[in-house]
C-alpha positions, 0 to 999 in steps of 0.5 A, a space after each residue: 617047269 617048276 613054280 618059283 617065287 625066287 625068279 624075277 618076272 615070274 608069270 601066271 603062265 609058268 604057275 599054270 604049267 607047274 600046276 599041270 605038272 603036278 597033276 600029271 604026276 604018277 601014283 604009287 612010289 614018291 612022285 619024281 615031278 615035285 617042285 625042286 628049289 627054288 620052289 613055291 610056298 617059301 617063308 622068306 627070311 627077314 630082308 629077303 622078301 620080294 617086293 610086293 605086287 605093283 598091281 592096284 589091288 593087292 587081293 588074292 584071287 582063286 586060280 582053280 585049284 583046290 583048297 583044304 576044307 579040313 586038314 589033318 596035320 603030322 609033324 616029323 623031327 628028322 636028324 640025329 640031334 633029335 635024340 639030344 635032350 639039350 638040342 630038343 629043349 621044349 621044341 617037340 613038346 611045344 610044337 605038339 601043343 601048337 598043333 593041337 591048339 591051332 584048330 578052332 582058334 581065332 588065328 586058325 579062322 583068318 583063312 576061313 574066307 577062302 573057297 574052292 571048287 564045288 562051293 567047298 570052303 577053308 575051315 579051321 577044322 585042323 586035327 593033330 595026328 602026333 609026331 614021328 622022330 627019325 634020328 638018321 642023318 638029315 641032309 647037311 644043306 638045304 635039301 631038295 624038295 624030293 629029298 623031304 617028300 621021300 622022308 614023309 613017304 618013309 615015315 609015314 605009314 601008308 595006311 595013315 596017308 590022307 589027301 588032306 594031310 599036312 606033313 611037316 618036316 623039322 630038321 636039325 640043319 641050320 639055315 646058314 646062307 639060305 634066304 628062307 626059313 621054311 617052305 611048303 610043296 605037294 606031290 604024292 606017296 603011294 598014290 596018295 596026294 600029300 602036302 608037306 612042309 620043310 623047316 630049318 633048325 632056327 635056334 639062334 637065327 636072327 633072320 627067322 625069329 619073330 622076337 617072342 617075348 612069351 614066357 616059357 618058350 625058347 627062342 628056337 621054339 618061338 621061331 618054328 611056331 611062327 614059320 609053322 603058322 606061315 607054311 600051314 596057312 598057305 597049305 590050307 588055302 594053296 595046297 597044290 600050289 594053284 589056288 589062292 595067290 596074288 598077281 605076283 604069286 604071293 600066298 596069304 602069309 607071304 603077304 603078311 611075312 614079318 608083319 605082327 600086330 600084337 605080342 601074341 595070339 591065344 589059341 584054342 588050348 590057351 597056349 600063346 604064340 607071337 605069330 604073324 598074321 594072314 591076308 584077308 581080301 575081306 579086311 583089305 576091302 573093308 579097310 579092317 586089316 592092319 598093314 603089312 610091310 608094304 603098307 597094305 592093310 589087309 593082314 589079320 591074326 584073329 585078334 584085331 579084326 572082324 574078319 567074316 570067320 573071326 571067332 
């Protein structure tokens, strides 16, 4: 069974079955039991977001799975176009800067209220291990989860794999008719549990564009930066797809997708990004958050609300 946010009527039972499937994966080679499309952790394109939960309380609840108290991140740029400076523009250098600045930022702290087993807590201790470029051809269409997992297992040396790793794969493939901009999932490489994410090429893609006016950033970089925040935030609070989500299966960034409160947020290295907020149970419960697209005031981007761990 697979966890899916695409299928109407998705149930918690299906999520529990999916989490058991993840736990049963074999170690060694890339896991064969990974979540295929449709998959959890999706950042929907504009206009494709599923309706909010009809429950009386929109807060997320913990479903027993682990969280990432700390995280180490690596980026993989996959596809022949990454050898073309005209295509690359500022995207590689810009995402390097994004990852270097998100740790220790007020935006990073918007997920720090969530706890896991044995009193563990998410923290904005996020270390960037750098990027890798693979100029072999990337998939021509929306890839299966297993294709992205195989790329991670191929590119990241086994000695560098870590169980709290977030491995983000950026392809040169445009989104075309896919209803989503990015997603995250989990499996294992050489017996090491890994969290990984997939990102389309979003150059000129209005459906995945945050509409940033930050000076010095190309549209393609700004779009990737926003969806990267979405996937990293969800991975930190729901790395194995069995930790924090609401009654409809929405994770913290899903609940605030395409909802912005200001022109930008500032990271710990001084860089500025237009980036959506993340859902905060604390801010919803204390009426200190800003509204998502459903009017629920539980969103926080680190600049607007006094959430418990905002810096």
